[in-house]
MARVO-428491 format. One line per field, with one value per atom (N, C-alpha, C): residue in one letter; x, y, z; atom name. Coordinates in steps of 0.2 Angstrom, whole numbers. Each point is the difference from the previous one (the first is absolute). Layout:
N
aa: A, ...
u: X, ...
v: Y, ...
w: Z, ...
at: CA, ...
END
This chain:
318
aa: X, X, X, X, X, X, X, X, X, X, X, X, X, X, X, X, X, X, X, X, X, X, X, X, X, X, X, X, X, X, X, X, X, X, X, X, X, X, X, X, X, X, X, X, X, X, X, X, X, X, X, X, X, X, X, X, X, X, X, X, X, X, X, X, X, X, X, X, X, X, X, X, X, X, X, X, X, X, X, X, X, X, X, X, X, X, X, X, X, X, X, X, X, X, X, X, X, X, X, X, X, X, X, X, X, X, X, X, X, X, X, X, X, X, X, X, X, X, X, X, X, X, X, X, X, X, X, X, X, X, X, X, X, X, X, X, X, X, X, X, X, X, X, X, X, X, X, X, X, X, X, X, X, X, X, X, X, X, X, X, X, X, X, X, X, X, X, X, X, X, X, X, X, X, X, X, X, X, X, X, X, X, X, X, X, X, X, X, X, X, X, X, X, X, X, X, X, X, X, X, X, X, X, X, X, X, X, X, X, X, X, X, X, X, X, X, X, X, X, X, X, X, X, X, X, X, X, X, X, X, X, X, X, X, X, X, X, X, X, X, X, X, X, X, X, X, X, X, X, X, X, X, X, X, X, X, X, X, X, X, X, X, X, X, X, X, X, X, X, X, X, X, X, X, X, X, X, X, X, X, X, X, X, X, X, X, X, X, X, X, X, X, X, X, X, X, X, X, X, X, X, X, X, X, X, X, X, X, X, X, X, X, X, X, X, X, X, X, X, X, X, X, X, X, X, X, X, X, X, X, X, X, X, X, X, X, X, X, X, X, X, X, X, X, X, X, X, X, X, X, X, X, X, X, X, X, X, X, X, X, X, X, X, X, X, X, X, X, X, X, X, X, X, X, X, X, X, X, X, X, X, X, X, X, X, X, X, X, X, X, X, X, X, X, X, X, X, X, X, X, X, X, X, X, X, X, X, X, X, X, X, X, X, X, X, X, X, X, X, X, X, X, X, X, X, X, X, X, X, X, X, X, X, X, X, X, X, X, X, X, X, X, X, X, X, X, X, X, X, X, X, X, X, X, X, X, X, X, X, X, X, X, X, X, X, X, X, X, X, X, X, X, X, X, X, X, X, X, X, X, X, X, X, X, X, X, X, X, X, X, X, X, X, X, X, X, X, X, X, X, X, X, X, X, X, X, X, X, X, X, X, X, X, X, X, X, X, X, X, X, X, X, X, X, X, X, X, X, X, X, X, X, X, X, X, X, X, X, X, X, X, X, X, X, X, X, X, X, X, X, X, X, X, X, X, X, X, X, X, X, X, X, X, X, X, X, X, X, X, X, X, X, X, X, X, X, X, X, X, X, X, X, X, X, X, X, X, X, X, X, X, X, X, X, X, X, X, X, X, X, X, X, X, X, X, X, X, X, X, X, X, X, X, X, X, X, X, X, X, X, X, X, X, X, X, X, X, X, X, X, X, X, X, X, X, X, X, X, X, X, X, X, X, X, X, X, X, X, X, X, X, X, X, X, X, X, X, X, X, X, X, X, X, X, X, X, X, X, X, X, X, X, X, X, X, X, X, X, X, X, X, X, X, X, X, X, X, X, X, X, X, X, X, X, X, X, X, X, X, X, X, X, X, X, X, X, X, X, X, X, X, X, X, X, X, X, X, X, X, X, X, X, X, X, X, X, X, X, X, X, X, X, X, X, X, X, X, X, X, X, X, X, X, X, X, X, X, X, X, X, X, X, X, X, X, X, X, X, X, X, X, X, X, X, X, X, X, X, X, X, X, X, X, X, X, X, X, X, X, X, X, X, X, X, X, X, X, X, X, X, X, X, X, X, X, X, X, X, X, X, X, X, X, X, X, X, X, X, X, X, X, X, X, X, X, X, X, X, X, X, X, X, X, X, X, X, X, X, X, X, X, X, X, X, X, X, X, X, X, X, X, X, X, X, X, X, X, X, X, X, X, X, X, X, X, X, X, X, X, X, X, X, X, X, X, X, X, X, X, X, X, X, X, X, X, X, X, X, X, X, X, X, X, X, X, X, X, X, X, X, X, X, X, X, X, X, X, X, X, X, X, X, X, X, X, X, X, X, X, X, X, X, X, X, X, X, X, X, X, X, X, X, X, X, X, X, X, X, X, X, X, X, X, X, X, X, X, X, X, X, X, X, X, X, X, X, X, X, X, X, X, X, X, X
u: 39, 3, 5, 3, 7, -6, 3, 0, 4, 1, 4, -4, 3, -3, 4, -1, 3, -3, 5, -3, 1, 4, -1, 3, -2, -1, 9, 2, 6, 2, 6, 3, -2, -3, -2, 5, 7, 5, 3, -2, 2, -6, -5, -8, -4, 2, -4, 3, -3, 2, -5, 3, -3, -1, -8, -2, -6, 0, -4, -7, -6, -7, -4, -5, -6, -4, -2, -5, -6, -2, -5, -8, -4, -8, -4, -3, -5, -6, -1, -7, -6, -6, -6, 0, -1, 1, 7, 5, 7, 2, 6, 2, 7, 2, 8, 3, 6, 4, 6, 1, 9, 3, 5, 1, 6, 0, 6, 4, -2, 4, -2, 5, 1, 4, -2, 6, 1, 6, 3, -2, -5, -1, 3, 2, 1, -4, -7, -3, 1, 3, 2, 6, 5, 5, -2, -5, -2, -3, -4, -4, 4, 6, 3, 4, 2, 4, -5, -6, -6, -1, 2, -3, -5, -4, -6, -7, -4, -6, -4, 3, -4, 5, -2, 5, 0, 6, 2, -4, -4, -1, 5, 6, 5, -3, 6, 2, -4, 3, -4, 5, -4, 3, 1, 3, 3, -4, -1, -4, -6, -3, -8, -4, 4, -2, 2, -4, 3, -4, 0, -5, 1, -4, 0, -7, 1, -4, -7, -5, -6, 0, 1, 1, -7, -3, -6, -4, -5, -5, -8, -5, -6, -3, 5, -3, 4, 6, 4, 3, -3, 3, 8, 2, 8, 4, 4, 6, -2, -4, -3, 8, 2, 7, -5, 4, -3, 6, -2, 3, -3, 5, -2, 5, -3, 4, -3, 5, 1, 5, 0, 5, 4, 6, 4, 0, 3, -1, 6, 4, 7, 1, -4, -1, -2, -2, -1, -9, -3, -7, -2, -7, -3, -8, -3, -6, -3, -4, -4, -6, -4, -7, -1, -6, 0, -3, -4, -2, 6, 7, 6, 3, -2, 3, 0, 4, 0, 2, -5, 1, 6, 6, 5, -3, 0, -2, 5, -4, 5, 5, 5, 5, 4, 0, 4, 5, 6, 4, 0, 3, 0, 5, 5, 3, -1, -5, -3, -6, -4, -6, 1, 7, 1, 2, 0, 2, -4, -7, -5, -5, 1, -4, 1, 5, 2, 2, 5, 4, -5, -2, -5, -8, 0, -7, 0, 7, 0, 0, 6, 0, -7, -5, -5, -5, -1, -2, 1, 5, 4, -3, 2, -3, -7, -4, -7, -2, 3, -1, 1, 5, 4, -5, -4, -4, 3, 6, 6, -2, -2, -2, 4, 1, 4, 2, 8, 4, 0, -2, 2, 7, 2, 7, 1, 5, 1, 8, 2, 6, 0, 4, 0, 8, -1, 9, -1, 7, 0, 0, 1, -3, 2, 7, 3, -4, -5, -2, -5, -2, -5, -7, -1, -7, 1, 5, 3, -2, 3, 1, -8, -3, -9, -3, 1, -3, 3, 5, 3, -3, -2, -2, -9, -2, -8, -1, 4, 0, 0, 5, 2, -5, -4, -7, -5, 0, -5, 1, 8, 0, 4, 1, 1, 9, 3, 7, 2, 6, 3, 7, 2, 7, 1, 4, 4, 6, 1, 6, 3, 7, 5, 5, 5, 6, 6, -1, 6, -1, 6, -2, -1, 2, -2, -7, -3, -7, -6, 4, -4, -3, 3, -2, -6, 1, -5, -8, 0, -6, -2, 4, 0, -3, 2, -3, -6, -3, -6, -6, 3, -5, 1, 4, 1, 2, -3, 3, 7, 1, 7, 1, 7, 3, 7, -3, 5, 5, 6, 4, 2, -5, 1, 6, 5, 6, 5, -1, 5, -4, -7, -3, -5, -2, -6, -6, -4, -6, -4, -1, -4, 2, 7, 2, -2, 1, -1, -7, -5, -8, -1, 3, -2, 1, 5, 2, -6, -2, -4, -7, -3, -7, 1, 1, 0, -4, -7, -5, 0, 5, -1, -4, -1, -2, -6, -5, -8, 0, 4, 0, 7, 0, 7, -3, 2, 1, 6, 0, 7, 0, 5, 2, 5, 5, 5, 0, -4, 0, 6, 2, 5, 2, 7, 1, -2, -1, 0, -9, -2, -8, -3, 5, 0, 1, 5, 1, -5, -1, -6, -7, -3, -4, 1, 6, 2, -2, 1, -1, -7, -5, -8, -1, -6, -3, -4, -2, -5, -6, -2, -6, 1, 7, 1, 0, 0, -1, 6, 1, 5, -3, -1, 1, 5, -1, 6, -1, 4, -3, 7, 6, 6, 3, 5, 6, 6, 4, 4, 7, 0, 5, 1, -6, -1, -2, 0, 0, -5, -5, -6, 2, -5, 0, -1, 6, 1, -5, -7, -4, 2, -1, 1, -7, -1, -9, -1, 6, -2, -2, 4, -1, -7, -2, -6, -6, 2, -6, -1, 7, -1, -1, 1, 0, -6, -4, -5, 0, 7, 0, -3, -1, -4, 4, 2, 4, -2, -3, -4, 3, -2, 4, -4, 3, -4, 3, -5, 2, -4, 2, -4, -5, 1, -5, -7, 2, -6, -5, 4, -1, -5, 3, -3, -8, 1, -6, -5, 1, -6, -2, 4, -2, -8, -2, -4, 0, -5, 1, 0, -3, 0, 6, 4, 6, 6, -2, 6, 0, -5, 0, 3, -2, 3, 7, 4, 6, 4, -2, 3, 1, -7, 0, 5, 0, 5, 7, 2, 7, 2, -3, 1, 1, -5, -1, 6, 3, 6, 6, 0, 6, 0, -5, 0, 1, -3, 4, 6, 4, 6, 1, -6, -1, 4, -2, 6, 3, 8, 4, 1, 3, 3, 7, 5, 7, 2, 2, 3, 8, 4, 5, 4, -3, 2, -5, 1, -6, 5, -3, 5, -6, 2, -4, -1, -6, -2, 6, 4, 4, 6, 1, 6, -2, -5, -3, 6, 5, 6, 3, 1, 4, -4, -7, -6, 0, 1, 0, 6, 6, 5, 1, -4, 0, -7, -3, -6, 4, 4, 4, 6, 3, 4, -2, 6, -2, 1, -6, 0, -4, -5, -4, -5, -2, -5, -5, -2, -6, -1, -5, -2, 3, 0, 4, -5, -1, -7, 3, -6, 2, -5, 3, -4, -1
v: -131, 4, 5, 3, 6, 6, 5, 7, 4, 7, 5, 5, 2, 5, 4, 6, 5, 2, 2, 1, 8, 4, 6, 3, 5, 4, 1, 0, 2, -2, -1, -1, -9, 0, -8, -5, 2, -5, 0, 4, 0, -4, 2, -2, -6, -2, -6, -6, -6, -5, -6, -6, -6, -3, -2, -4, -5, -4, -6, 0, 2, 0, -5, 1, -6, 3, -5, 1, 3, 6, 3, -5, 2, -2, 6, -2, 4, 2, 6, 2, 0, 1, -1, 6, -1, 4, -1, -2, 0, -5, 0, -7, 1, -8, -1, -1, 5, -1, -3, -5, 0, 3, 3, 7, -5, 2, -3, 5, 8, 5, 5, 5, 6, 4, 6, 6, 4, 3, 6, 8, 3, 6, 6, 7, 5, 0, 0, 0, -4, -7, -5, 3, 2, 3, 7, 4, 5, -2, -4, -3, -3, -3, -3, 5, 5, 7, 4, -1, 3, 6, 2, 6, -1, -5, -1, 3, 0, 3, -4, -8, -3, -1, 0, 0, -9, -1, -10, 0, -6, -1, -5, 2, -4, -7, -5, -2, -2, 2, 0, -5, -3, -3, 6, -1, 5, -2, 6, -4, 1, 3, 1, -3, -3, -3, -8, -3, -7, -5, -6, -3, -8, -4, -6, -5, -5, -5, 0, -1, -1, -6, -1, -7, 0, 6, -1, 6, 0, 5, -2, 6, -3, 2, 4, 2, -2, -2, -3, -7, -6, -6, 0, -4, -1, -1, 2, 1, 5, 3, 8, 5, 1, 4, 7, 4, 8, 4, 7, 6, 4, 2, 5, 3, 6, 5, -1, 2, -2, 2, 3, 2, -5, -2, -5, -5, -2, -5, -4, 1, -4, -4, -4, -6, -6, -5, -6, -2, 2, 0, 6, 2, 4, 2, 2, -1, 10, 0, 5, -1, 6, 0, -3, -4, -4, 6, 6, 5, 4, -1, 3, -5, -5, -4, 0, 0, 0, -5, -5, -5, 0, -4, 0, -2, 4, -5, -4, -5, -5, 2, -3, 2, 5, 3, 5, -4, 2, -3, 3, -2, 1, 8, -1, 5, 6, 0, 6, 2, -6, 2, 4, -2, 2, 11, 0, 9, 1, -3, 3, 4, 1, 5, 8, 0, 7, 5, -2, 3, 1, -5, 0, 6, -3, 4, 7, 1, 6, 4, -3, 4, 2, -6, 1, 6, -1, 3, 8, 2, 6, 4, -6, 3, 2, -5, 1, 6, 2, 6, 5, 0, 7, 2, -5, 1, 2, -3, 2, -4, 5, -4, 1, -3, -2, 8, 0, 6, 5, -3, 4, -1, 3, 0, -1, -4, -3, -1, 5, -3, -4, -6, -5, 2, -1, 0, -6, -3, -7, -3, 1, -4, -8, -1, -7, -5, 3, -4, -6, -3, -5, 3, 4, 4, 4, 4, 4, -3, -6, -4, -2, -1, -2, 6, 6, 6, 1, 0, 2, -5, -7, -4, 1, 1, 3, 5, 5, 7, 0, -5, 0, -3, -5, -2, 4, 5, 5, 6, 1, 6, 5, -1, 5, 1, 5, 1, 1, -3, -1, 2, 4, 2, -4, -3, -4, 2, 0, 1, -4, -1, -6, 5, -5, 3, -3, -5, -4, 2, 1, -1, -6, -5, -8, -1, 3, -1, 2, 5, 4, -6, -3, -3, -6, -2, -5, 4, 5, 4, 2, 2, 3, -6, -7, -5, -2, 2, -1, 5, 5, 5, 6, 2, 7, 6, 5, 4, 4, 1, 2, -4, 0, -2, 5, 3, 5, -2, 0, -1, 4, 1, 7, 0, -5, 0, 4, 1, 4, 5, -1, 5, 4, 5, 5, -2, -1, -4, 6, 7, 4, 3, 1, 0, -3, -7, -6, 1, -1, 2, 5, 4, 6, 0, -3, -1, -4, -4, -6, 4, 3, 1, 9, 4, 7, 2, -2, 2, -2, -6, -2, -8, -6, -5, 0, -4, 1, -2, -7, -3, -2, 0, -5, -3, -6, -6, -2, 3, 1, -5, -4, -6, 1, 6, 2, 6, 5, 5, 5, 3, 5, 3, 2, 5, -2, -7, -2, 2, -3, 2, 8, 4, 8, 1, -4, 2, -4, -4, -3, 4, 3, 3, 8, 2, 5, 1, -8, -2, 1, 1, -1, 7, -1, 5, 4, 7, 3, -6, -1, -4, -6, -3, -5, -4, -7, -3, -6, 0, -4, -5, -7, -6, -1, 1, -2, -8, -5, -7, -3, 2, -2, 6, -3, 4, -4, -2, -3, 3, 7, 5, 0, -2, 2, 7, 4, 8, 2, 5, 4, 4, 0, 5, 7, 5, 7, 4, 1, 4, 6, 2, 7, 4, 4, 2, 5, 3, 4, -3, -6, -6, -2, 0, -3, 4, 6, 6, 1, 2, 4, -5, -6, -6, -3, 2, -4, -8, -3, -8, -1, -7, -5, -5, -1, -6, -4, -6, -6, -5, -1, -8, -6, -5, -6, -7, -4, -5, -6, -6, -4, -4, -1, -2, 4, 7, 4, 0, 1, -1, -7, -6, -6, 1, 2, 0, 3, 5, 3, -1, -5, -2, -4, -4, -3, -7, -4, -7, -1, 4, 0, 3, 5, 2, -4, -3, -5, -5, -2, -6, 3, 4, 4, 1, 3, 1, -7, -4, -8, -1, 0, -6, 5, 7, 4, 0, -1, -1, -7, -5, -8, -2, 3, -2, 2, 5, 4, -5, 0, -5, -7, -4, -6, 0, 7, -1, 2, 3, 3, 6, 3, 7, 4, -1, 3, -5, 2, -6, 3, -5, 1, -2, 3, -3, -2, -6, -3, -1, 3, 0, -7, -2, -6, -2, -8, -2, -2, 0, -3, -4, -6, -2, 4, 0, 4, 0, -4, -1, 4, 1, 4, 7, 4, 5, 6, -1, 5, 0, -4, -1, 4, -1, 3, 7, 3, 7, 3, -4, 3, 1, -4, -2, 7, 0, 7, 5, 0, 8, 1, -4, -2, 8, 3, 5, -2, 3, -3, -5, -2, -7, 1, -3, 0, -3, -3, -4, -2, -4, 0, -7, 1, -6, -2, -6, -5, -4, -2, -4, -7, -5, -6, -5
w: 143, -8, 2, -4, -2, -3, 5, -3, 2, -4, 0, 3, 8, 4, 2, 2, 4, 6, 6, 6, 1, -5, 2, -9, 1, -7, -2, -7, 0, -7, -2, -8, 1, -6, -1, 0, -1, 0, 8, 5, 7, 4, -2, 4, -1, -6, -2, 2, 2, 1, 0, -1, -3, 7, 1, 7, -2, 5, -2, 5, -2, 4, -2, 4, -2, -6, -3, -7, 2, -2, 2, -3, 6, -2, -2, -7, -2, 5, 0, 4, -6, 2, -4, -6, -5, -7, -2, 3, -2, -4, -2, -5, 3, 1, 2, -8, -1, -6, 2, -6, 0, -5, 3, -4, -6, -7, -4, -4, 2, -3, 2, 2, 2, -5, -1, -2, 3, 0, 4, -3, 4, -4, 5, -2, 5, 7, -1, 5, 6, -2, 5, 4, -2, 2, 5, -4, 5, 7, -1, 5, 6, -1, 4, 3, -3, 2, 4, 2, 1, -2, -6, -5, -5, 0, -4, 3, -3, 1, 7, -1, 5, 5, 7, 3, 4, 0, 2, 7, 1, 6, 3, 3, 1, 6, -1, -5, -6, -6, -7, -3, -7, -5, -5, -6, -4, -8, -3, -6, -1, -6, -1, -5, -6, -5, -1, -3, -1, -4, -3, -3, 6, 0, 3, -2, 6, -1, 5, -2, 6, 4, 5, 5, 4, 1, 4, -2, -2, -1, -1, 3, -2, -6, -3, -7, -6, 0, -5, 0, -2, 0, 1, 3, 2, -6, -1, -6, -4, 1, -4, 0, -5, 0, 0, 5, -1, 2, -1, 1, 6, 4, 6, 3, 2, 5, 7, 4, 7, 3, 7, 4, 2, -3, 2, -3, -7, -4, 0, 4, -1, 5, 0, 3, -4, 3, -4, 0, 5, -1, 3, -2, 3, -1, 5, 0, -3, -5, -3, -1, 0, -3, -6, -1, -6, -4, 1, -3, -5, 4, -5, -4, -1, -4, -6, -4, -9, -4, -3, -3, -6, 1, -5, -7, -6, -6, -2, -3, -3, -5, 1, -5, 4, 5, 4, 5, -1, 4, 8, 5, 6, 0, -4, 0, -2, -5, -4, 5, 3, 4, 7, 2, 8, -3, -6, -1, -5, 0, -5, 3, 5, 5, 0, 7, 1, -7, -2, -6, -7, -3, -6, 3, 4, 2, 2, 3, 2, -6, -5, -6, -4, -1, -2, 2, 6, 6, 0, -2, 0, -7, -5, -8, 0, 4, 0, 3, 6, 4, -5, -3, -4, -5, -4, -4, -7, -1, -6, -6, -5, -6, -5, -7, -5, -1, 0, -2, 5, 7, 6, 2, 5, 2, 8, 1, 5, 4, 5, 3, 6, 0, 6, 2, 7, 4, 1, 2, 1, -6, -6, -7, 1, 2, 0, 4, 5, 6, -5, 5, -2, -3, 4, 0, -6, -1, -6, -6, -1, -5, -3, 6, -1, -4, 4, -3, -7, -2, -6, -6, 2, -5, 0, 4, 1, -3, 2, -4, -9, -1, -8, -2, 2, -4, 0, 5, -2, -3, -2, -4, 3, 6, 5, -1, -1, 0, 8, 0, 7, -1, 6, 0, 8, 0, 6, 2, 7, 3, 3, -1, 2, 3, 4, 3, -3, -4, -5, -7, -4, -7, -3, 3, -3, 0, 5, 1, -6, -4, -6, -4, -4, -5, 1, 5, 3, 0, 4, 1, -9, -4, -6, -4, 0, -3, 3, 5, 3, -1, -4, -2, 2, 6, 1, -6, 1, -6, 1, 6, 2, 8, 0, 7, 3, 4, 2, 6, 1, 5, 5, 5, 5, 2, 0, 3, -3, -7, -5, -4, -1, -4, 5, -3, 2, 0, 4, -1, -3, 2, -1, -8, 0, -8, -5, 1, -4, -2, 4, 0, -3, 0, -4, -6, -2, -8, -3, 4, -4, 1, 5, 3, 2, -6, 2, 5, -1, 4, 7, 0, 7, -2, 6, 0, 3, -2, 2, 7, 3, 7, 2, 6, 3, 4, -1, 6, 5, 5, 5, 4, 0, 5, 5, -3, 4, 6, -2, 5, 0, 5, 1, -7, 0, -6, -6, -2, -7, -1, 7, -3, 1, 2, -1, -7, -3, -7, -5, 2, -5, 0, 6, 2, -6, 0, -4, -8, 0, -7, -4, 6, -3, -4, -4, -4, 4, -2, 5, 0, 8, 0, 1, 0, 0, 7, 0, 7, 2, 5, 3, 4, 1, 6, 1, 5, 6, 3, -1, 4, 3, -1, 4, 2, 4, 3, 0, -5, -1, 4, -1, 1, 9, 2, 6, 4, -6, 1, -3, 5, -3, -6, -4, -6, 3, -3, 3, -5, 1, -4, -1, -6, -2, -1, 5, 0, -4, -3, -7, -5, -1, -7, 0, 7, 2, -3, 3, 0, -8, -4, -6, -5, 0, -6, 2, 5, 2, 0, 4, 0, 7, -1, 6, 1, 6, 3, 6, -3, 4, 2, 4, 3, -2, -2, -2, 3, 3, 3, -3, -2, -2, 5, 6, 5, -1, 0, 0, -9, -3, -7, 1, 1, -1, 4, 6, 4, -3, -4, -2, -7, -2, -6, -1, 4, 1, -4, 0, -2, -7, -4, -7, -2, 3, -2, 1, 5, 4, -7, -2, -4, -7, -3, -4, -1, 5, 2, -1, 3, 1, -8, -3, -5, -5, -2, -4, 2, 5, 3, -2, 3, 0, -8, -4, -7, -3, 2, -4, 3, 6, 3, -3, -3, -2, -7, -4, -6, -1, 5, 0, -5, 0, -4, 6, 7, 5, 5, -1, 3, 7, 4, 6, 0, 3, 0, 7, 0, 5, 1, 5, 0, 1, 8, 4, 3, 2, 5, 7, 5, 6, 4, 3, 7, 5, 3, 5, 6, 2, 4, -2, -7, -2, -1, 5, -1, -1, 5, 0, -6, -4, -7, -4, 0, -4, 1, 6, 2, -3, 1, -3, -8, -3, -8, 0, 3, -1, 0, 5, 1, -6, -4, -4, -6, 0, -7, -6, -4, -6, -1, 5, -1, -4, -6, -5, 1, 5, 1, 8, 0, 9, 2, 6, 5, 4, -2, 3, 5, 5, 5, 0, -2, -1, 5
at: N, CA, C, N, CA, C, N, CA, C, N, CA, C, N, CA, C, N, CA, C, N, CA, C, N, CA, C, N, CA, C, N, CA, C, N, CA, C, N, CA, C, N, CA, C, N, CA, C, N, CA, C, N, CA, C, N, CA, C, N, CA, C, N, CA, C, N, CA, C, N, CA, C, N, CA, C, N, CA, C, N, CA, C, N, CA, C, N, CA, C, N, CA, C, N, CA, C, N, CA, C, N, CA, C, N, CA, C, N, CA, C, N, CA, C, N, CA, C, N, CA, C, N, CA, C, N, CA, C, N, CA, C, N, CA, C, N, CA, C, N, CA, C, N, CA, C, N, CA, C, N, CA, C, N, CA, C, N, CA, C, N, CA, C, N, CA, C, N, CA, C, N, CA, C, N, CA, C, N, CA, C, N, CA, C, N, CA, C, N, CA, C, N, CA, C, N, CA, C, N, CA, C, N, CA, C, N, CA, C, N, CA, C, N, CA, C, N, CA, C, N, CA, C, N, CA, C, N, CA, C, N, CA, C, N, CA, C, N, CA, C, N, CA, C, N, CA, C, N, CA, C, N, CA, C, N, CA, C, N, CA, C, N, CA, C, N, CA, C, N, CA, C, N, CA, C, N, CA, C, N, CA, C, N, CA, C, N, CA, C, N, CA, C, N, CA, C, N, CA, C, N, CA, C, N, CA, C, N, CA, C, N, CA, C, N, CA, C, N, CA, C, N, CA, C, N, CA, C, N, CA, C, N, CA, C, N, CA, C, N, CA, C, N, CA, C, N, CA, C, N, CA, C, N, CA, C, N, CA, C, N, CA, C, N, CA, C, N, CA, C, N, CA, C, N, CA, C, N, CA, C, N, CA, C, N, CA, C, N, CA, C, N, CA, C, N, CA, C, N, CA, C, N, CA, C, N, CA, C, N, CA, C, N, CA, C, N, CA, C, N, CA, C, N, CA, C, N, CA, C, N, CA, C, N, CA, C, N, CA, C, N, CA, C, N, CA, C, N, CA, C, N, CA, C, N, CA, C, N, CA, C, N, CA, C, N, CA, C, N, CA, C, N, CA, C, N, CA, C, N, CA, C, N, CA, C, N, CA, C, N, CA, C, N, CA, C, N, CA, C, N, CA, C, N, CA, C, N, CA, C, N, CA, C, N, CA, C, N, CA, C, N, CA, C, N, CA, C, N, CA, C, N, CA, C, N, CA, C, N, CA, C, N, CA, C, N, CA, C, N, CA, C, N, CA, C, N, CA, C, N, CA, C, N, CA, C, N, CA, C, N, CA, C, N, CA, C, N, CA, C, N, CA, C, N, CA, C, N, CA, C, N, CA, C, N, CA, C, N, CA, C, N, CA, C, N, CA, C, N, CA, C, N, CA, C, N, CA, C, N, CA, C, N, CA, C, N, CA, C, N, CA, C, N, CA, C, N, CA, C, N, CA, C, N, CA, C, N, CA, C, N, CA, C, N, CA, C, N, CA, C, N, CA, C, N, CA, C, N, CA, C, N, CA, C, N, CA, C, N, CA, C, N, CA, C, N, CA, C, N, CA, C, N, CA, C, N, CA, C, N, CA, C, N, CA, C, N, CA, C, N, CA, C, N, CA, C, N, CA, C, N, CA, C, N, CA, C, N, CA, C, N, CA, C, N, CA, C, N, CA, C, N, CA, C, N, CA, C, N, CA, C, N, CA, C, N, CA, C, N, CA, C, N, CA, C, N, CA, C, N, CA, C, N, CA, C, N, CA, C, N, CA, C, N, CA, C, N, CA, C, N, CA, C, N, CA, C, N, CA, C, N, CA, C, N, CA, C, N, CA, C, N, CA, C, N, CA, C, N, CA, C, N, CA, C, N, CA, C, N, CA, C, N, CA, C, N, CA, C, N, CA, C, N, CA, C, N, CA, C, N, CA, C, N, CA, C, N, CA, C, N, CA, C, N, CA, C, N, CA, C, N, CA, C, N, CA, C, N, CA, C, N, CA, C, N, CA, C, N, CA, C, N, CA, C, N, CA, C, N, CA, C, N, CA, C, N, CA, C, N, CA, C, N, CA, C, N, CA, C, N, CA, C, N, CA, C, N, CA, C, N, CA, C, N, CA, C, N, CA, C, N, CA, C, N, CA, C, N, CA, C, N, CA, C, N, CA, C, N, CA, C, N, CA, C, N, CA, C, N, CA, C, N, CA, C, N, CA, C, N, CA, C, N, CA, C, N, CA, C, N, CA, C, N, CA, C, N, CA, C, N, CA, C, N, CA, C, N, CA, C, N, CA, C, N, CA, C, N, CA, C, N, CA, C, N, CA, C, N, CA, C, N, CA, C, N, CA, C, N, CA, C, N, CA, C, N, CA, C, N, CA, C, N, CA, C, N, CA, C, N, CA, C, N, CA, C, N, CA, C, N, CA, C, N, CA, C, N, CA, C, N, CA, C, N, CA, C, N, CA, C, N, CA, C, N, CA, C, N, CA, C, N, CA, C, N, CA, C, N, CA, C
END
């Protein structure tokens, strides 16, 4: 079988390579999955570079999220279509725990299924964690990302006012159409000034995917007693925290990671989250954008497309 693998960490376009290996054999409690679709997330790129929270056990395949078909399993019939997360999904076959498989609902395409978990569930989980209610206010960085678009749609359904940041003027209208209250181009506009014009007392909550200077400016937009959830570091720079701001405005900054939140949900919580998110995706009340699809063997072209400035949708490996 084919897999995309790296033997050392580094820039994905430099260290990833295609190779042939033997098809794996599932251990007890595992299923053999034929992978049919994978999406490229920022975490995938950071993992290859050795910058993610999980350290690669080299050599390693890339990718964390995928959709596939059960080939062998003691729990699921052969042919069952499933969603799963695993370290190393950029391959044709993989073995994963039966317990981690989520059956794909009838009517959901592989293209949607392969991106139905990480970003949609992260967006849902962060909103659940925040406890924001109708009339609440939320500032999100990286608003034009796949995650950002889902947050905007989910928040708008709940009557939450969302301000989103982007870095290109041509990204604004699409986010406004999804339900954003306002969209700020941080490349040309002052984030703190624009937010103050809309919410003079400040924002209730910030979800930060960027870190660095933009994360610091977003923190400054919070009202007294406001809170920031930090879950990404797209800038690859830490947030320079203003101690005085934290003290005198009683601000709270907390890290948020999907894996930790998921582990704490329990069976009933997991079933509720899956049902709510998948129902919205199936009804297309929440939509996911796809820019282009590539065969696994064309992973280099897919990475180039992923890194293209102005990309508006997901890049998939099929």
